[in-house]
Backbone bond lengths (Angstrom), bond angles and torsions (degrees), N, CA, C in turn:
res aa  C-N    CA-C-N  psi(-1)  N-CA   C-N-CA  omega(-1)  CA-C   N-CA-C  phi
1 M - - - 1.498 - - 1.588 105.52 -
2 P 1.402 115.48 126.25 1.439 116.53 -178.78 1.458 109.72 -63.77
3 E 1.290 112.69 158.43 1.525 121.56 179.28 1.422 107.83 -80.18
4 Q 1.309 116.93 135.50 1.472 119.45 178.08 1.486 109.92 -95.59
5 I 1.408 109.14 142.70 1.526 118.79 -177.94 1.485 103.49 -90.51
6 T 1.294 117.27 127.65 1.499 121.13 175.64 1.595 108.03 -99.68
7 Q 1.336 120.01 -19.62 1.398 118.44 -177.01 1.463 112.86 -104.01
8 E 1.338 117.53 148.29 1.519 118.37 175.92 1.523 111.51 -66.89
9 Q 1.383 121.69 133.92 1.434 120.17 179.77 1.465 106.26 -110.57
10 I 1.355 114.93 135.05 1.435 118.87 175.79 1.609 104.57 -110.41
11 V 1.349 111.74 126.50 1.464 118.91 178.15 1.488 108.91 -111.61
12 E 1.255 121.62 129.00 1.521 125.31 174.61 1.495 108.60 -116.32
13 T 1.324 113.28 124.22 1.536 116.31 -178.69 1.552 103.61 -110.85
14 V 1.265 106.77 133.23 1.575 116.31 -176.79 1.590 102.72 -122.49
15 T 1.283 113.64 120.42 1.467 117.72 176.56 1.632 105.16 -107.21
16 Q 1.336 114.16 137.14 1.407 119.83 -176.39 1.558 102.50 -131.31
17 N 1.355 112.92 116.46 1.413 118.16 -178.09 1.591 107.02 -107.07
18 T 1.315 114.82 103.66 1.456 121.84 -178.06 1.503 112.97 -93.53
19 E 1.295 115.44 -11.36 1.451 119.72 -175.00 1.534 110.39 -115.66
20 D 1.312 125.52 153.48 1.358 127.84 -178.79 1.509 103.63 -98.90
21 Y 1.429 115.41 104.68 1.461 120.82 173.73 1.442 112.72 -107.21
22 G 1.379 116.59 36.33 1.547 117.24 -179.02 1.496 106.03 -59.92
23 A 1.360 108.02 137.46 1.588 119.54 175.80 1.452 106.15 -77.63
24 Q 1.344 116.65 133.81 1.400 122.23 171.03 1.514 106.74 -126.64
25 I 1.349 115.29 126.52 1.429 124.09 -177.80 1.567 104.91 -88.43
26 P 1.270 125.95 126.08 1.347 122.46 170.87 1.440 121.23 -61.79
27 E 1.274 122.14 139.75 1.523 122.63 -175.36 1.498 111.89 -52.80
28 H 1.290 121.82 -38.57 1.470 127.99 -176.62 1.527 106.70 -60.02
29 A 1.374 117.88 -39.24 1.333 122.49 -173.65 1.579 110.31 -75.72
30 I 1.378 119.97 -34.07 1.436 128.27 173.63 1.612 105.45 -65.69
31 L 1.233 116.88 -51.27 1.525 119.64 -178.52 1.563 110.56 -60.60
32 R 1.269 120.36 -34.92 1.438 123.66 176.79 1.509 115.44 -67.62
33 L 1.386 109.27 -43.59 1.408 115.08 179.46 1.571 109.16 -72.23
34 A 1.303 125.23 -29.66 1.422 125.86 173.74 1.458 111.16 -67.52
35 R 1.378 119.45 -39.57 1.464 120.68 179.46 1.617 109.41 -69.00
36 F 1.266 113.14 -23.88 1.531 115.76 -178.17 1.582 105.29 -83.30
37 F 1.239 121.71 -37.58 1.365 124.98 -173.98 1.488 116.68 -83.07
38 L 1.404 116.23 -35.12 1.531 124.97 -172.40 1.539 106.16 -53.42
39 P 1.339 123.16 -58.50 1.491 123.56 -168.35 1.651 104.09 -63.62
40 K 1.320 117.84 -37.82 1.405 117.51 179.41 1.552 114.71 -65.78
41 M 1.311 111.11 -35.00 1.576 111.17 176.58 1.525 110.71 -77.33
42 Q 1.249 114.62 -34.97 1.592 114.50 177.30 1.514 108.18 -61.77
43 A 1.428 121.35 -47.51 1.385 121.16 -179.44 1.560 109.67 -58.84
44 D 1.196 119.65 -42.69 1.548 121.42 -174.71 1.449 104.24 -67.94
45 L 1.307 127.75 -42.51 1.447 126.07 -174.96 1.644 105.96 -71.07
46 Q 1.291 121.37 -33.50 1.420 118.78 172.72 1.538 114.77 -65.71
47 Q 1.343 114.84 -33.76 1.510 116.25 175.61 1.441 114.19 -74.30
48 N 1.463 117.24 -27.74 1.456 121.82 177.43 1.534 108.32 -68.06
49 E 1.384 115.84 -35.15 1.470 120.54 -171.21 1.509 111.62 -74.79
50 K 1.335 119.63 -23.23 1.453 123.71 176.53 1.402 113.77 -70.66
């Protein structure tokens, strides 16, 4: 049987980021994604115009 907690517990979480882990997406990945989505977006816009 698990132990029951009778007192209120306060937990404080502190995160400290000492390193720069900034995400950088390579340009070729952005261009590939754009080539994938552009025709889909154009088709969707044409359907909405009708």
